[in-house]
C-alpha positions in Angstrom: -14.2 -8.3 -6.9 -10.8 -8.6 -5.3 -10.3 -7.6 -1.7 -6.6 -7.2 -0.8 -5.0 -6.1 2.4 -1.7 -5.3 4.0 -0.3 -5.6 7.5 2.0 -3.2 9.4 3.2 -3.2 13.0 1.7 -0.1 14.7 4.1 2.9 14.9 7.0 0.8 13.5 9.7 1.8 12.8 8.5 5.2 14.2 5.1 6.9 14.2 5.8 9.3 11.2 7.2 6.5 9.0 4.4 4.2 10.0 1.7 6.7 9.0 3.5 7.4 5.7 3.7 3.7 4.9 0.0 3.2 5.9 -1.2 6.1 3.7 0.9 4.9 0.8 -0.4 1.3 1.1 -4.0 2.5 1.2 -3.5 4.0 -2.3 -3.2 0.4 -3.6 -4.9 -1.9 -1.1 -8.5 -2.2 0.1 -7.7 -2.4 3.8 -5.0 -2.3 6.3 -4.4 -4.6 9.3 -2.5 -2.8 12.1 -0.8 -4.9 14.7 -0.7 -3.6 18.3 2.9 -4.3 19.4 2.7 -7.1 22.0 5.4 -8.8 24.1 4.2 -12.4 23.2 2.9 -12.3 19.6 2.4 -16.1 19.2 1.1 -15.9 15.6 3.9 -13.7 14.4 7.1 -15.1 12.7 10.5 -13.7 13.5 10.4 -10.6 11.4 7.1 -9.3 12.8 7.9 -10.4 16.3 11.2 -8.5 16.2 9.5 -5.4 14.8 6.9 -5.6 17.7 9.7 -5.9 20.3 11.6 -3.0 18.7 8.5 -0.8 18.7 7.9 -1.6 22.4 11.5 -0.9 23.2 11.2 2.5 21.5 8.3 3.4 23.8 5.3 2.5 21.6 2.1 2.0 23.6 -1.3 0.9 22.7 -2.5 4.5 23.1 0.2 5.9 20.8 -0.8 3.5 18.1 -4.4 4.4 18.6 -3.4 8.1 18.2 -1.8 7.2 14.9 -4.8 5.2 13.8 -7.0 8.3 14.5 -4.7 10.4 12.2 -4.9 7.7 9.5 -8.7 7.6 9.7 -8.9 11.4 9.5 -6.7 11.2 6.3 -9.0 8.4 4.8 -12.1 10.5 5.5 -10.6 13.7 4.3 -9.7 12.2 1.0 -12.9 10.2 0.6 -11.0 6.9 0.4 -13.3 3.9 0.6 -10.8 1.9 2.7 -11.0 -0.1 5.9 -8.8 -0.2 8.9 -8.6 -3.2 11.2 -6.7 -3.7 14.5 -4.9 -7.0 14.9 -4.1 -8.0 18.5 -4.3 -10.8 21.0 -7.0 -11.9 23.6 -4.8 -10.8 26.5 -4.6 -7.2 25.2 -8.4 -7.1 24.9 -9.1 -8.8 28.3 -7.0 -6.2 30.1 -9.4 -3.6 31.6 -12.3 -5.5 30.0 -13.4 -6.5 26.5 -16.1 -3.8 26.2 -13.8 -1.1 27.5 -11.1 -1.9 25.0 -13.4 -2.3 22.0 -15.2 1.0 22.8 -11.8 2.7 22.7 -10.8 1.0 19.5 -14.1 2.0 17.9 -13.6 5.6 19.0 -10.7 5.7 16.6 -13.0 5.0 13.7 -11.7 1.5 12.9 -13.9 -0.9 11.0 -13.1 -4.1 12.8 -10.9 -6.3 15.0 -8.8 -9.4 14.3 -7.8 -11.5 17.3 -5.0 -13.8 16.2 -5.2 -16.3 19.1 -9.0 -16.8 19.5 -10.4 -19.9 17.9 -14.0 -19.8 16.5 -15.4 -21.8 19.4 -14.2 -19.2 21.9 -15.0 -16.1 19.9 -18.6 -15.4 20.8 -18.0 -13.0 23.7 -15.7 -10.9 21.5 -18.3 -11.0 18.6 -21.0 -9.8 20.9 -18.9 -6.9 22.1 -17.8 -6.0 18.6 -21.4 -5.8 17.4 -22.2 -3.5 20.2 -19.7 -1.0 18.9 -20.5 -1.7 15.2 -17.1 -3.4 14.6 -16.6 -6.3 12.2 -15.2 -9.3 14.0 -12.9 -11.2 11.5 -13.0 -14.9 11.8 -10.3 -17.4 10.7 -10.4 -20.5 8.6 -7.3 -22.7 9.1 -6.0 -26.0 7.5 -7.6 -27.7 10.5 -11.1 -26.4 9.9 -13.7 -29.1 9.2 -16.5 -28.5 6.6 -19.0 -28.0 9.5 -16.7 -25.4 11.1 -16.4 -23.7 7.7 -20.2 -23.6 7.3 -20.6 -22.1 10.9 -17.8 -19.6 10.4 -19.1 -18.5 7.1 -22.6 -18.0 8.5 -21.3 -15.6 11.2 -18.6 -13.8 9.1 -18.7 -10.2 8.3 -16.0 -8.0 6.7 -14.0 -10.9 5.3 -12.9 -14.4 6.2 -9.2 -14.6 7.0 -8.0 -17.9 5.6 -4.6 -19.1 6.7 -2.5 -20.8 4.1 -0.3 -22.9 6.4 0.3 -24.3 9.9 2.7 -22.1 11.9 3.5 -18.4 12.0 3.7 -15.6 9.6 6.7 -15.1 7.4 6.9 -18.6 5.9 7.0 -19.1 2.2 3.7 -19.8 0.3 3.0 -23.3 -0.7 -0.7 -23.9 -1.5 -1.3 -27.5 -0.7 -4.3 -29.4 -2.2 -5.8 -29.3 1.3 -5.7 -25.5 1.4 -7.0 -25.2 -2.1 -9.9 -27.5 -1.1 -10.6 -25.4 2.0 -10.6 -22.2 0.0 -13.0 -23.7 -2.5 -15.3 -24.9 0.3 -15.2 -21.5 2.1 -16.0 -19.6 -1.1 -19.1 -21.9 -1.6 -20.5 -20.9 1.8 -19.1 -17.4 2.4 -21.1 -14.2 1.7 -18.0 -12.0 2.3 -14.6 -12.1 0.6 -12.4 -15.0 1.4 -8.9 -13.6 1.9 -5.7 -15.6 2.1 -2.9 -14.7 4.5 0.5 -16.1 5.7 3.2 -16.7 3.2 2.5 -14.0 0.6 6.0 -12.6 -0.1 6.0 -11.6 -3.7 3.9 -10.7 -6.8 4.0 -14.3 -7.9 2.6 -15.4 -4.5 -0.1 -12.8 -4.7 -1.1 -14.0 -8.2 -1.2 -17.6 -6.9 -3.4 -16.6 -4.0 -5.8 -14.8 -6.3 -6.3 -18.0 -8.3 -8.1 -19.5 -5.4 -9.1 -16.7 -3.0 -10.9 -13.4 -3.3 -7.9 -11.5 -2.0 -4.6 -11.7 -0.1 -2.9 -10.1 2.9 0.8 -9.4 2.9 2.7 -8.4 5.9 6.2 -9.8 6.6 7.6 -8.8 3.2 6.4 -5.2 3.7 7.8 -4.9 7.2 11.2 -6.2 5.8 11.2 -3.5 3.1 10.2 -0.8 5.6 13.3 -1.7 7.7 15.4 -0.9 4.6 13.7 2.5 4.3 10.5 4.1 3.2 11.6 4.4 -0.5 12.4 0.6 -0.6 8.9 -0.1 0.9 7.1 2.3 -1.6 8.9 0.8 -4.6 8.0 -2.8 -3.5 4.3 -1.8 -3.0 4.2 -0.2 -6.5 5.8 -3.3 -8.1 3.6 -5.7 -6.2 0.3 -4.0 -7.0 1.2 -2.5 -10.4 
């Protein structure tokens, strides 16, 4: 079974358009990853980083994004959509005011899980423990640097899905599946009991099809945010063509 997701920057370009784009995407994808705009998004490429900074400049706050997520969750529940919502953020955002405090607030919006882009597996346990307390899935990463032992350990702990990164660097790069990454995907699928999803570099339908040859699903973000900057209709058409 395929498990595909998409990424949007929370409340970008504005709350109304963000919600419209999120609802449209969930007609086609299995889950959404919503980035909390952050001033130092180290894993984000130039497109997503610029979108986050524009959102902050426009007055977007964590609370305003959470308000939008609550509305999105209400829509999902009202329409009996079996879709998941994940928050993507950074360790500093969760440390501020305390890990448990923040995860409790996140969980209060009805999200399914949390993705921390800058937390390696060896430093994840305190976040995993807090996530379990609030019945949130904690999404682990596999990278091109992961050893077979690390893949085994990560797979044993994983819930929700395993986020496999296709390349070294930031989001927005083009997809080139090296033999190394194909090997890592094969190994991860051997050990994983949840879907193995490939992210970073998915820009087109051809990229998505390539990813699905080796992974259980893909995540697309930068290409969608680019289309959303052109206007909602451009975004909607791209999603329909991508997933049609």
